[in-house]
N, CA, C and O atoms as a Tinker XYZ file with bonds, in Angstrom:
   508  protein
     1  N     14.098000   -3.141000  -21.422000    73     2
     2  CA    13.353000   -4.241000  -21.020000    64     1     3
     3  C     12.572000   -5.261000  -20.890000    63     2     4     5
     4  O     12.286000   -6.038000  -19.979000    81     3
     5  N     12.163000   -5.053000  -22.405000    73     3     6
     6  CA    11.521000   -6.187000  -22.762000    64     5     7
     7  C     12.295000   -7.282000  -22.918000    63     6     8     9
     8  O     11.853000   -8.406000  -22.684000    81     7
     9  N     13.534000   -7.060000  -23.332000    73     7    10
    10  CA    14.422000   -8.238000  -23.928000    64     9    11
    11  C     14.610000   -8.937000  -22.752000    63    10    12    13
    12  O     14.455000  -10.157000  -22.795000    81    11
    13  N     15.088000   -8.106000  -21.113000    73    11    14
    14  CA    15.517000   -9.045000  -20.065000    64    13    15
    15  C     14.092000   -9.442000  -19.754000    63    14    16    17
    16  O     13.892000  -10.516000  -19.186000    81    15
    17  N     13.179000   -8.723000  -20.057000    73    15    18
    18  CA    11.743000   -9.584000  -19.057000    64    17    19
    19  C     11.704000  -10.816000  -20.039000    63    18    20    21
    20  O     11.446000  -11.791000  -19.333000    81    19
    21  N     11.837000  -11.184000  -21.275000    73    19    22
    22  CA    11.695000  -12.290000  -21.819000    64    21    23
    23  C     12.863000  -12.990000  -21.415000    63    22    24    25
    24  O     12.672000  -14.100000  -20.916000    81    23
    25  N     14.422000  -12.446000  -21.557000    73    23    26
    26  CA    15.077000  -13.525000  -21.415000    64    25    27
    27  C     15.419000  -14.105000  -19.589000    63    26    28    29
    28  O     16.117000  -15.069000  -19.273000    81    27
    29  N     14.858000  -13.392000  -18.878000    73    27    30
    30  CA    14.852000  -14.190000  -17.563000    64    29    31
    31  C     13.754000  -14.446000  -16.940000    63    30    32    33
    32  O     13.686000  -14.613000  -15.722000    81    31
    33  N     12.565000  -14.511000  -17.927000    73    31    34
    34  CA    11.063000  -14.866000  -17.672000    64    33    35
    35  C     10.417000  -14.281000  -16.348000    63    34    36    37
    36  O      9.435000  -14.703000  -15.738000    81    35
    37  N     11.363000  -13.021000  -16.024000    73    35    38
    38  CA    10.306000  -12.243000  -15.056000    64    37    39
    39  C     10.186000  -11.145000  -15.038000    63    38    40    41
    40  O     10.997000  -10.500000  -15.702000    81    39
    41  N      9.161000  -10.434000  -14.300000    73    39    42
    42  CA     8.819000   -8.920000  -14.193000    64    41    43
    43  C      9.025000   -8.521000  -12.757000    63    42    44    45
    44  O      8.925000   -9.322000  -11.828000    81    43
    45  N      9.381000   -6.970000  -12.587000    73    43    46
    46  CA    10.002000   -6.433000  -11.416000    64    45    47
    47  C      9.228000   -4.950000  -11.717000    63    46    48    49
    48  O      8.733000   -4.448000  -12.726000    81    47
    49  N      9.405000   -4.462000  -10.134000    73    47    50
    50  CA     9.474000   -3.219000  -10.249000    64    49    51
    51  C     10.093000   -2.121000   -9.301000    63    50    52    53
    52  O     10.238000   -2.654000   -8.201000    81    51
    53  N     10.436000   -1.066000   -9.274000    73    51    54
    54  CA    11.350000   -0.761000   -7.936000    64    53    55
    55  C     10.917000    0.730000   -8.140000    63    54    56    57
    56  O      9.932000    1.087000   -8.786000    81    55
    57  N     11.869000    1.608000   -7.442000    73    55    58
    58  CA    12.187000    2.973000   -6.929000    64    57    59
    59  C     13.240000    3.368000   -6.977000    63    58    60    61
    60  O     13.876000    2.327000   -7.139000    81    59
    61  N     13.785000    3.981000   -6.959000    73    59    62
    62  CA    15.238000    4.556000   -6.177000    64    61    63
    63  C     15.087000    4.670000   -5.169000    63    62    64    65
    64  O     14.232000    5.471000   -4.791000    81    63
    65  N     15.865000    3.902000   -4.214000    73    63    66
    66  CA    15.817000    4.272000   -2.431000    64    65    67
    67  C     15.277000    3.180000   -1.803000    63    66    68    69
    68  O     15.345000    2.929000   -0.600000    81    67
    69  N     14.478000    2.229000   -3.077000    73    67    70
    70  CA    13.264000    1.494000   -1.861000    64    69    71
    71  C     14.151000    0.245000   -2.160000    63    70    72    73
    72  O     14.060000   -0.267000   -3.275000    81    71
    73  N     14.917000   -0.224000   -1.326000    73    71    74
    74  CA    15.892000   -1.633000   -1.599000    64    73    75
    75  C     15.461000   -2.463000   -0.434000    63    74    76    77
    76  O     16.422000   -3.160000   -0.109000    81    75
    77  N     14.742000   -2.620000    0.102000    73    75    78
    78  CA    14.342000   -3.636000    1.032000    64    77    79
    79  C     13.200000   -4.633000    0.699000    63    78    80    81
    80  O     12.303000   -4.425000   -0.118000    81    79
    81  N     13.346000   -5.600000    1.354000    73    79    82
    82  CA    12.512000   -6.715000    1.200000    64    81    83
    83  C     11.046000   -6.268000    1.745000    63    82    84    85
    84  O     10.804000   -6.525000    2.925000    81    83
    85  N     10.127000   -5.663000    1.021000    73    83    86
    86  CA     8.962000   -5.427000    0.979000    64    85    87
    87  C      8.008000   -6.297000    1.304000    63    86    88    89
    88  O      6.907000   -5.751000    1.387000    81    87
    89  N      8.006000   -7.629000    1.555000    73    87    90
    90  CA     7.059000   -8.364000    1.753000    64    89    91
    91  C      7.529000   -8.488000    3.799000    63    90    92    93
    92  O      6.702000   -8.396000    4.706000    81    91
    93  N      9.039000   -8.707000    3.964000    73    91    94
    94  CA     9.054000   -8.690000    5.463000    64    93    95
    95  C      8.710000   -7.676000    5.781000    63    94    96    97
    96  O      8.211000   -7.787000    6.901000    81    95
    97  N      8.660000   -6.150000    5.255000    73    95    98
    98  CA     8.483000   -5.303000    5.876000    64    97    99
    99  C      7.504000   -4.915000    6.359000    63    98   100   101
   100  O      6.484000   -5.247000    5.756000    81    99
   101  N      7.290000   -3.930000    7.819000    73    99   102
   102  CA     5.928000   -3.827000    8.398000    64   101   103
   103  C      5.252000   -2.714000    7.534000    63   102   104   105
   104  O      5.918000   -2.196000    6.637000    81   103
   105  N      4.050000   -2.347000    7.742000    73   103   106
   106  CA     3.502000   -1.219000    7.280000    64   105   107
   107  C      3.939000   -0.093000    7.347000    63   106   108   109
   108  O      3.665000    0.870000    6.630000    81   107
   109  N      4.756000   -0.174000    8.354000    73   107   110
   110  CA     5.317000    1.535000    9.117000    64   109   111
   111  C      6.557000    1.440000    8.506000    63   110   112   113
   112  O      6.738000    2.529000    7.961000    81   111
   113  N      7.638000    0.615000    8.279000    73   111   114
   114  CA     8.676000    0.506000    7.625000    64   113   115
   115  C      8.569000    1.012000    6.504000    63   114   116   117
   116  O      9.164000    2.019000    6.122000    81   115
   117  N      7.415000    0.023000    5.570000    73   115   118
   118  CA     7.335000    0.921000    3.996000    64   117   119
   119  C      6.942000    2.312000    3.968000    63   118   120   121
   120  O      7.388000    3.213000    3.259000    81   119
   121  N      6.229000    2.338000    4.661000    73   119   122
   122  CA     5.953000    3.967000    4.958000    64   121   123
   123  C      6.939000    4.667000    5.183000    63   122   124   125
   124  O      6.911000    5.694000    4.505000    81   123
   125  N      7.787000    4.584000    5.817000    73   123   126
   126  CA     9.388000    5.328000    5.963000    64   125   127
   127  C      9.936000    5.588000    5.084000    63   126   128   129
   128  O     10.444000    6.689000    4.869000    81   127
   129  N      9.972000    4.355000    4.157000    73   127   130
   130  CA    10.965000    4.128000    2.396000    64   129   131
   131  C      9.932000    4.956000    1.897000    63   130   132   133
   132  O     10.270000    6.139000    1.947000    81   131
   133  N      8.969000    4.804000    1.504000    73   131   134
   134  CA     8.028000    5.294000    0.690000    64   133   135
   135  C      7.927000    7.206000    0.855000    63   134   136   137
   136  O      7.621000    7.963000   -0.066000    81   135
   137  N      8.174000    7.497000    1.853000    73   135   138
   138  CA     8.179000    8.797000    2.528000    64   137   139
   139  C      9.379000    9.660000    2.399000    63   138   140   141
   140  O      9.349000   10.884000    2.530000    81   139
   141  N     10.856000    8.680000    2.030000    73   139   142
   142  CA    11.785000    9.268000    1.945000    64   141   143
   143  C     12.175000    9.640000    0.560000    63   142   144   145
   144  O     13.221000   10.242000    0.318000    81   143
   145  N     11.261000    9.249000   -0.409000    73   143   146
   146  CA    11.422000    9.271000   -1.978000    64   145   147
   147  C     11.248000   10.852000   -2.433000    63   146   148   149
   148  O     11.567000   11.351000   -3.512000    81   147
   149  N     10.750000   11.376000   -1.483000    73   147   150
   150  CA    10.541000   12.993000   -1.797000    64   149   151
   151  C      9.381000   12.685000   -3.114000    63   150   152   153
   152  O      9.839000   12.572000   -4.251000    81   151
   153  N      8.272000   12.592000   -2.945000    73   151   154
   154  CA     6.868000   12.132000   -3.996000    64   153   155
   155  C      5.871000   12.749000   -3.199000    63   154   156   157
   156  O      5.784000   12.726000   -1.972000    81   155
   157  N      5.121000   13.307000   -4.030000    73   155   158
   158  CA     3.946000   14.112000   -3.683000    64   157   159
   159  C      3.002000   13.318000   -2.331000    63   158   160   161
   160  O      3.489000   12.281000   -1.880000    81   159
   161  N      1.797000   13.787000   -1.781000    73   159   162
   162  CA     1.316000   12.360000   -1.308000    64   161   163
   163  C      0.410000   11.644000   -2.152000    63   162   164   165
   164  O      0.076000   10.515000   -1.793000    81   163
   165  N     -0.052000   12.131000   -3.244000    73   163   166
   166  CA    -0.368000   11.463000   -4.851000    64   165   167
   167  C      0.572000   10.202000   -5.193000    63   166   168   169
   168  O      0.151000    9.046000   -5.148000    81   167
   169  N      1.717000   10.502000   -5.493000    73   167   170
   170  CA     2.587000    9.728000   -5.731000    64   169   171
   171  C      2.853000    8.401000   -4.805000    63   170   172   173
   172  O      3.003000    7.253000   -5.224000    81   171
   173  N      2.872000    8.818000   -3.517000    73   171   174
   174  CA     3.322000    8.206000   -2.658000    64   173   175
   175  C      2.231000    6.946000   -2.667000    63   174   176   177
   176  O      2.496000    5.746000   -2.736000    81   175
   177  N      0.845000    7.618000   -2.569000    73   175   178
   178  CA     0.078000    6.628000   -2.495000    64   177   179
   179  C     -0.248000    5.466000   -3.429000    63   178   180   181
   180  O     -0.791000    4.391000   -3.175000    81   179
   181  N      0.358000    6.105000   -4.907000    73   179   182
   182  CA     0.480000    5.480000   -6.033000    64   181   183
   183  C      1.579000    4.151000   -5.953000    63   182   184   185
   184  O      1.416000    3.085000   -6.547000    81   183
   185  N      2.620000    4.463000   -5.152000    73   183   186
   186  CA     3.323000    3.573000   -5.481000    64   185   187
   187  C      3.285000    2.734000   -3.873000    63   186   188   189
   188  O      3.887000    1.673000   -3.713000    81   187
   189  N      2.759000    3.173000   -3.139000    73   187   190
   190  CA     1.953000    2.285000   -1.768000    64   189   191
   191  C      1.241000    1.115000   -2.687000    63   190   192   193
   192  O      1.790000    0.018000   -2.592000    81   191
   193  N      0.095000    1.188000   -3.564000    73   191   194
   194  CA    -0.482000    0.759000   -4.175000    64   193   195
   195  C      0.023000   -0.462000   -5.054000    63   194   196   197
   196  O     -0.310000   -1.647000   -5.074000    81   195
   197  N      0.892000    0.226000   -5.726000    73   195   198
   198  CA     1.843000   -0.738000   -6.664000    64   197   199
   199  C      2.300000   -1.515000   -5.967000    63   198   200   201
   200  O      2.178000   -2.611000   -6.513000    81   199
   201  N      2.867000   -1.617000   -4.862000    73   199   202
   202  CA     3.444000   -2.392000   -4.486000    64   201   203
   203  C      2.486000   -3.616000   -3.834000    63   202   204   205
   204  O      2.463000   -4.816000   -4.106000    81   203
   205  N      1.648000   -2.771000   -2.791000    73   203   206
   206  CA     0.488000   -4.236000   -2.650000    64   205   207
   207  C      0.376000   -4.935000   -3.418000    63   206   208   209
   208  O      0.829000   -6.077000   -3.342000    81   207
   209  N     -0.432000   -4.363000   -4.672000    73   207   210
   210  CA    -0.762000   -5.284000   -5.762000    64   209   211
   211  C      0.528000   -6.303000   -6.056000    63   210   212   213
   212  O      0.232000   -7.476000   -6.288000    81   211
   213  N      1.705000   -5.996000   -6.060000    73   211   214
   214  CA     2.508000   -6.730000   -6.970000    64   213   215
   215  C      2.944000   -7.865000   -5.702000    63   214   216   217
   216  O      3.360000   -9.004000   -5.914000    81   215
   217  N      2.749000   -7.286000   -4.454000    73   215   218
   218  CA     3.360000   -8.048000   -3.400000    64   217   219
   219  C      2.208000   -8.655000   -2.918000    63   218   220   221
   220  O      2.413000   -9.814000   -3.280000    81   219
   221  N      1.193000   -8.664000   -2.379000    73   219   222
   222  CA     0.168000   -9.233000   -1.469000    64   221   223
   223  C     -1.145000   -9.935000   -2.511000    63   222   224   225
   224  O     -1.762000  -10.968000   -2.247000    81   223
   225  N     -1.342000   -9.078000   -3.699000    73   223   226
   226  CA    -2.774000   -9.302000   -3.956000    64   225   227
   227  C     -2.274000  -10.446000   -5.088000    63   226   228   229
   228  O     -3.088000  -11.363000   -5.200000    81   227
   229  N     -1.178000  -10.550000   -5.880000    73   227   230
   230  CA    -0.987000  -11.292000   -7.087000    64   229   231
   231  C     -0.308000  -12.382000   -6.305000    63   230   232   233
   232  O      0.430000  -12.289000   -5.325000    81   231
   233  N     -0.770000  -13.539000   -7.032000    73   231   234
   234  CA    -0.701000  -15.063000   -6.784000    64   233   235
   235  C     -0.298000  -15.825000   -8.271000    63   234   236   237
   236  O     -0.615000  -15.380000   -9.374000    81   235
   237  N      0.427000  -17.000000   -8.040000    73   235   238
   238  CA     0.656000  -17.993000   -8.623000    64   237   239
   239  C     -0.560000  -18.042000   -9.387000    63   238   240   241
   240  O     -1.651000  -17.752000   -8.897000    81   239
   241  N     -0.351000  -18.499000  -10.887000    73   239   242
   242  CA    -1.494000  -18.302000  -11.989000    64   241   243
   243  C     -2.416000  -17.079000  -12.073000    63   242   244   245
   244  O     -3.627000  -17.048000  -12.294000    81   243
   245  N     -1.619000  -16.155000  -11.863000    73   243   246
   246  CA    -2.729000  -14.953000  -11.923000    64   245   247
   247  C     -1.805000  -14.539000  -13.547000    63   246   248   249
   248  O     -0.656000  -14.889000  -13.815000    81   247
   249  N     -2.858000  -13.609000  -14.537000    73   247   250
   250  CA    -2.404000  -13.097000  -15.315000    64   249   251
   251  C     -2.132000  -12.057000  -15.516000    63   250   252   253
   252  O     -3.003000  -11.260000  -15.169000    81   251
   253  N     -0.840000  -11.430000  -16.162000    73   251   254
   254  CA    -0.549000  -10.285000  -16.528000    64   253   255
   255  C     -0.218000   -9.734000  -17.728000    63   254   256   257
   256  O      0.261000  -10.622000  -18.435000    81   255
   257  N     -0.246000   -8.743000  -18.259000    73   255   258
   258  CA    -0.051000   -8.159000  -19.581000    64   257   259
   259  C      1.028000   -7.288000  -19.474000    63   258   260   261
   260  O      1.015000   -6.376000  -18.647000    81   259
   261  N      2.043000   -7.496000  -20.297000    73   259   262
   262  CA     3.207000   -6.718000  -20.273000    64   261   263
   263  C      3.009000   -5.639000  -21.134000    63   262   264   265
   264  O      2.799000   -5.815000  -22.334000    81   263
   265  N      3.072000   -4.258000  -20.489000    73   263   266
   266  CA     3.222000   -2.978000  -21.827000    64   265   267
   267  C      4.417000   -2.349000  -21.880000    63   266   268   269
   268  O      5.405000   -2.354000  -21.146000    81   267
   269  N      4.066000   -1.673000  -23.144000    73   267   270
   270  CA     5.270000   -0.722000  -23.649000    64   269   271
   271  C      5.011000    0.430000  -24.277000    63   270   272   273
   272  O      4.571000    0.565000  -25.419000    81   271
   273  N      5.431000    1.647000  -23.134000    73   271   274
   274  CA     5.025000    2.876000  -23.792000    64   273   275
   275  C      3.295000    2.954000  -23.259000    63   274   276   277
   276  O      2.764000    2.103000  -22.544000    81   275
   277  N      2.826000    3.810000  -23.640000    73   275   278
   278  CA     1.315000    3.897000  -22.921000    64   277   279
   279  C      0.554000    3.198000  -23.399000    63   278   280   281
   280  O     -0.405000    2.933000  -22.673000    81   279
   281  N      0.565000    2.633000  -24.631000    73   279   282
   282  CA    -0.504000    1.937000  -25.314000    64   281   283
   283  C     -0.801000    0.956000  -25.579000    63   282   284   285
   284  O     -1.935000    0.477000  -25.566000    81   283
   285  N      0.394000    0.377000  -25.932000    73   283   286
   286  CA     1.024000   -0.590000  -26.844000    64   285   287
   287  C      1.249000   -2.047000  -25.068000    63   286   288   289
   288  O      1.812000   -1.781000  -24.006000    81   287
   289  N      0.655000   -3.231000  -25.407000    73   287   290
   290  CA     0.205000   -4.534000  -24.751000    64   289   291
   291  C      0.982000   -5.303000  -25.627000    63   290   292   293
   292  O      0.665000   -5.671000  -26.758000    81   291
   293  N      2.217000   -5.560000  -24.909000    73   291   294
   294  CA     2.841000   -6.836000  -25.928000    64   293   295
   295  C      2.610000   -8.321000  -25.805000    63   294   296   297
   296  O      2.638000   -9.160000  -26.706000    81   295
   297  N      2.349000   -8.504000  -24.375000    73   295   298
   298  CA     2.302000   -9.701000  -23.902000    64   297   299
   299  C      1.974000  -10.286000  -23.034000    63   298   300   301
   300  O      2.750000  -10.210000  -22.082000    81   299
   301  N      0.843000  -11.083000  -22.846000    73   299   302
   302  CA     0.730000  -12.137000  -22.150000    64   301   303
   303  C      0.931000  -13.179000  -20.995000    63   302   304   305
   304  O      0.632000  -14.289000  -21.436000    81   303
   305  N      1.292000  -13.238000  -19.790000    73   303   306
   306  CA     2.365000  -14.323000  -19.324000    64   305   307
   307  C      1.160000  -14.615000  -17.777000    63   306   308   309
   308  O      0.148000  -14.038000  -17.379000    81   307
   309  N      1.801000  -15.562000  -17.393000    73   307   310
   310  CA     1.293000  -15.931000  -16.015000    64   309   311
   311  C      2.346000  -15.944000  -15.287000    63   310   312   313
   312  O      3.449000  -16.410000  -15.574000    81   311
   313  N      1.907000  -15.273000  -14.046000    73   311   314
   314  CA     2.853000  -15.198000  -13.168000    64   313   315
   315  C      2.908000  -16.718000  -12.076000    63   314   316   317
   316  O      1.945000  -17.248000  -11.522000    81   315
   317  N      4.452000  -17.165000  -12.025000    73   315   318
   318  CA     4.916000  -18.613000  -11.604000    64   317   319
   319  C      5.524000  -18.692000  -10.498000    63   318   320   321
   320  O      5.623000  -19.716000   -9.822000    81   319
   321  N      6.133000  -17.235000  -10.147000    73   319   322
   322  CA     6.043000  -17.327000   -8.332000    64   321   323
   323  C      5.886000  -16.320000   -7.317000    63   322   324   325
   324  O      5.697000  -15.155000   -7.668000    81   323
   325  N      5.933000  -16.576000   -6.313000    73   323   326
   326  CA     5.528000  -15.427000   -5.032000    64   325   327
   327  C      6.952000  -14.423000   -5.141000    63   326   328   329
   328  O      8.062000  -14.704000   -5.592000    81   327
   329  N      6.474000  -13.238000   -4.579000    73   327   330
   330  CA     7.252000  -11.968000   -4.399000    64   329   331
   331  C      8.360000  -12.559000   -4.296000    63   330   332   333
   332  O      8.199000  -13.717000   -3.910000    81   331
   333  N      9.716000  -12.204000   -4.518000    73   331   334
   334  CA    11.209000  -12.294000   -3.986000    64   333   335
   335  C     11.777000  -10.890000   -4.277000    63   334   336   337
   336  O     11.366000  -10.215000   -5.221000    81   335
   337  N     12.891000  -10.412000   -3.293000    73   335   338
   338  CA    13.727000   -9.233000   -3.632000    64   337   339
   339  C     15.281000   -9.893000   -3.971000    63   338   340   341
   340  O     15.966000  -10.818000   -3.535000    81   339
   341  N     15.377000   -9.030000   -4.826000    73   339   342
   342  CA    17.311000   -9.182000   -5.074000    64   341   343
   343  C     17.935000   -8.729000   -4.252000    63   342   344   345
   344  O     18.544000   -7.664000   -4.357000    81   343
   345  N     17.905000   -9.567000   -3.102000    73   343   346
   346  CA    18.123000   -8.182000   -2.106000    64   345   347
   347  C     19.888000   -8.704000   -2.040000    63   346   348   349
   348  O     20.262000   -8.905000   -0.884000    81   347
   349  N     20.848000   -8.908000   -3.008000    73   347   350
   350  CA    21.856000   -8.834000   -3.422000    64   349   351
   351  C     22.351000   -7.730000   -4.426000    63   350   352   353
   352  O     23.496000   -7.411000   -4.746000    81   351
   353  N     21.117000   -7.242000   -4.825000    73   351   354
   354  CA    21.649000   -6.325000   -5.919000    64   353   355
   355  C     22.392000   -6.384000   -6.880000    63   354   356   357
   356  O     23.365000   -5.667000   -6.646000    81   355
   357  N     22.471000   -6.889000   -7.918000    73   355   358
   358  CA    22.619000   -7.329000   -9.040000    64   357   359
   359  C     23.612000   -8.380000   -9.266000    63   358   360   361
   360  O     24.656000   -8.479000   -9.911000    81   359
   361  N     22.846000   -9.199000   -8.432000    73   359   362
   362  CA    23.720000  -10.557000   -8.364000    64   361   363
   363  C     23.554000  -11.444000  -10.216000    63   362   364   365
   364  O     24.266000  -12.274000  -10.780000    81   363
   365  N     22.455000  -10.832000  -10.572000    73   363   366
   366  CA    22.573000  -11.896000  -11.890000    64   365   367
   367  C     22.580000  -11.059000  -13.059000    63   366   368   369
   368  O     22.164000  -11.491000  -14.134000    81   367
   369  N     23.165000   -9.516000  -12.879000    73   367   370
   370  CA    23.652000   -8.597000  -14.089000    64   369   371
   371  C     22.411000   -7.728000  -13.808000    63   370   372   373
   372  O     22.140000   -7.227000  -14.899000    81   371
   373  N     21.620000   -7.345000  -12.995000    73   371   374
   374  CA    21.116000   -6.306000  -12.947000    64   373   375
   375  C     21.533000   -5.079000  -12.219000    63   374   376   377
   376  O     22.066000   -5.511000  -11.197000    81   375
   377  N     21.571000   -3.950000  -12.199000    73   375   378
   378  CA    21.900000   -3.078000  -11.051000    64   377   379
   379  C     21.289000   -3.116000   -9.746000    63   378   380   381
   380  O     20.339000   -3.848000   -9.471000    81   379
   381  N     21.810000   -2.369000   -8.998000    73   379   382
   382  CA    21.016000   -2.216000   -7.589000    64   381   383
   383  C     19.989000   -1.238000   -7.563000    63   382   384   385
   384  O     20.550000   -0.320000   -8.162000    81   383
   385  N     18.600000   -0.727000   -7.200000    73   383   386
   386  CA    17.542000    0.037000   -7.447000    64   385   387
   387  C     16.975000   -0.243000   -8.990000    63   386   388   389
   388  O     16.200000    0.517000   -9.572000    81   387
   389  N     17.298000   -0.988000   -9.319000    73   387   390
   390  CA    16.635000   -1.322000  -10.715000    64   389   391
   391  C     15.574000   -2.033000  -10.840000    63   390   392   393
   392  O     15.463000   -2.919000   -9.993000    81   391
   393  N     14.424000   -1.920000  -11.912000    73   391   394
   394  CA    13.080000   -2.212000  -11.997000    64   393   395
   395  C     12.936000   -3.750000  -11.811000    63   394   396   397
   396  O     11.835000   -4.298000  -11.867000    81   395
   397  N     14.637000   -4.733000  -11.483000    73   395   398
   398  CA    14.263000   -6.410000  -10.888000    64   397   399
   399  C     14.689000   -6.145000   -9.642000    63   398   400   401
   400  O     14.971000   -7.218000   -9.109000    81   399
   401  N     14.902000   -5.095000   -8.804000    73   399   402
   402  CA    14.661000   -5.308000   -7.315000    64   401   403
   403  C     13.787000   -5.912000   -6.869000    63   402   404   405
   404  O     14.041000   -6.737000   -5.991000    81   403
   405  N     12.452000   -5.714000   -7.315000    73   403   406
   406  CA    11.521000   -6.310000   -6.521000    64   405   407
   407  C     10.844000   -7.180000   -7.536000    63   406   408   409
   408  O     10.304000   -6.678000   -8.522000    81   407
   409  N     10.859000   -8.416000   -7.330000    73   407   410
   410  CA    10.725000   -9.439000   -8.869000    64   409   411
   411  C      9.490000  -10.813000   -8.754000    63   410   412   413
   412  O      9.213000  -11.348000   -7.680000    81   411
   413  N      8.909000  -11.179000   -9.995000    73   411   414
   414  CA     7.923000  -12.347000   -9.747000    64   413   415
   415  C      8.713000  -13.018000  -11.194000    63   414   416   417
   416  O      9.221000  -12.276000  -12.035000    81   415
   417  N      8.715000  -14.591000  -11.319000    73   415   418
   418  CA     9.087000  -14.848000  -12.357000    64   417   419
   419  C      7.525000  -15.043000  -13.128000    63   418   420   421
   420  O      6.475000  -15.134000  -12.491000    81   419
   421  N      7.619000  -15.081000  -14.483000    73   419   422
   422  CA     6.539000  -15.774000  -15.188000    64   421   423
   423  C      6.827000  -16.958000  -16.355000    63   422   424   425
   424  O      7.890000  -17.203000  -16.925000    81   423
   425  N      5.674000  -17.527000  -16.492000    73   423   426
   426  CA     5.716000  -18.162000  -17.619000    64   425   427
   427  C      4.785000  -18.332000  -18.267000    63   426   428   429
   428  O      3.707000  -17.894000  -17.864000    81   427
   429  N      4.866000  -19.014000  -19.477000    73   427   430
   430  CA     3.639000  -18.824000  -20.601000    64   429   431
   431  C      3.087000  -17.389000  -21.315000    63   430   432   433
   432  O      2.001000  -16.817000  -21.419000    81   431
   433  N      4.561000  -17.139000  -21.770000    73   431   434
   434  CA     4.894000  -15.623000  -22.486000    64   433   435
   435  C      4.278000  -15.622000  -23.588000    63   434   436   437
   436  O      4.820000  -16.431000  -24.341000    81   435
   437  N      3.310000  -15.058000  -24.117000    73   435   438
   438  CA     2.551000  -15.105000  -25.093000    64   437   439
   439  C      2.511000  -14.031000  -25.782000    63   438   440   441
   440  O      2.423000  -13.101000  -24.980000    81   439
   441  N      2.535000  -13.447000  -27.398000    73   439   442
   442  CA     2.921000  -12.353000  -27.567000    64   441   443
   443  C      0.837000  -11.833000  -27.941000    63   442   444   445
   444  O     -0.170000  -12.370000  -28.404000    81   443
   445  N      1.233000  -10.582000  -27.387000    73   443   446
   446  CA    -0.280000  -10.057000  -27.247000    64   445   447
   447  C     -0.588000   -9.332000  -28.377000    63   446   448   449
   448  O     -1.534000   -9.592000  -29.121000    81   447
   449  N      0.446000   -8.132000  -28.565000    73   447   450
   450  CA     0.235000   -7.129000  -29.364000    64   449   451
   451  C     -0.984000   -6.558000  -29.807000    63   450   452   453
   452  O     -1.541000   -6.655000  -30.900000    81   451
   453  N     -1.296000   -5.970000  -28.815000    73   451   454
   454  CA    -2.547000   -5.309000  -29.053000    64   453   455
   455  C     -2.491000   -3.613000  -28.847000    63   454   456   457
   456  O     -1.572000   -3.185000  -28.148000    81   455
   457  N     -3.266000   -2.831000  -29.325000    73   455   458
   458  CA    -3.124000   -1.098000  -28.708000    64   457   459
   459  C     -4.510000   -0.686000  -27.737000    63   458   460   461
   460  O     -5.665000   -0.616000  -28.160000    81   459
   461  N     -4.042000   -0.431000  -26.290000    73   459   462
   462  CA    -4.923000   -0.006000  -25.949000    64   461   463
   463  C     -5.759000    0.970000  -26.087000    63   462   464   465
   464  O     -5.268000    2.065000  -26.363000    81   463
   465  N     -7.735000    0.828000  -25.891000    73   463   466
   466  CA    -7.930000    2.456000  -26.124000    64   465   467
   467  C     -7.539000    3.210000  -24.547000    63   466   468   469
   468  O     -7.769000    4.420000  -24.566000    81   467
   469  N     -7.232000    2.917000  -23.798000    73   467   470
   470  CA    -6.834000    3.693000  -22.620000    64   469   471
   471  C     -5.168000    3.460000  -21.962000    63   470   472   473
   472  O     -4.571000    2.390000  -21.845000    81   471
   473  N     -4.655000    4.949000  -21.570000    73   471   474
   474  CA    -3.699000    4.714000  -21.449000    64   473   475
   475  C     -2.856000    4.134000  -20.555000    63   474   476   477
   476  O     -2.933000    4.734000  -19.482000    81   475
   477  N     -1.910000    3.025000  -20.517000    73   475   478
   478  CA    -1.500000    2.038000  -19.845000    64   477   479
   479  C      0.078000    2.558000  -19.482000    63   478   480   481
   480  O      0.613000    2.759000  -20.572000    81   479
   481  N      0.839000    2.794000  -18.612000    73   479   482
   482  CA     2.071000    3.218000  -17.974000    64   481   483
   483  C      2.335000    1.897000  -16.983000    63   482   484   485
   484  O      3.369000    1.980000  -16.321000    81   483
   485  N      1.551000    0.717000  -16.800000    73   483   486
   486  CA     2.458000    0.006000  -16.362000    64   485   487
   487  C      1.607000   -1.724000  -16.465000    63   486   488   489
   488  O      0.442000   -1.910000  -16.817000    81   487
   489  N      2.457000   -2.631000  -16.107000    73   487   490
   490  CA     2.033000   -3.885000  -16.579000    64   489   491
   491  C      0.720000   -4.028000  -15.805000    63   490   492   493
   492  O      0.508000   -3.361000  -14.792000    81   491
   493  N     -0.200000   -4.951000  -16.323000    73   491   494
   494  CA    -1.664000   -5.056000  -16.160000    64   493   495
   495  C     -1.613000   -6.086000  -15.441000    63   494   496   497
   496  O     -0.923000   -7.067000  -15.719000    81   495
   497  N     -2.522000   -5.950000  -14.178000    73   495   498
   498  CA    -2.406000   -7.435000  -13.546000    64   497   499
   499  C     -4.050000   -7.538000  -13.736000    63   498   500   501
   500  O     -4.859000   -6.616000  -13.843000    81   499
   501  N     -4.313000   -9.237000  -13.743000    73   499   502
   502  CA    -6.163000   -9.384000  -13.530000    64   501   503
   503  C     -6.164000  -11.037000  -13.144000    63   502   504   505
   504  O     -5.773000  -12.031000  -13.756000    81   503
   505  N     -6.716000  -10.860000  -11.996000    73   503   506
   506  CA    -6.988000  -11.985000  -11.569000    64   505   507
   507  C     -7.592000  -13.310000  -12.168000    63   506   508
   508  O     -7.743000  -14.299000  -11.450000    81   507
């Protein structure tokens, strides 16, 4: 994922089965998809919050920290595009349902290489 992130200068999220354009879907439509994932209520809430941050809260110019594993923050970058979905699923070399289905472009990628004192399991977002 690190190599693809740097090569394509984009970040993405996804969950198997969630292959709709989340920005164009209603809250009810999003809930139907998340409910179909066969997850616990806590996991569904987490997934919904991740999509909400990624699609609605992140803005062009915001900073993200790109993580690997639970404690390593490898890069700092700036969001350079609005959310978009890869509705063709794999048109640029990625597989359908990959983390690249729900995407944003990034620029100004800088090595950060620090160890976090807290467990991190996803890209960090800061306004």
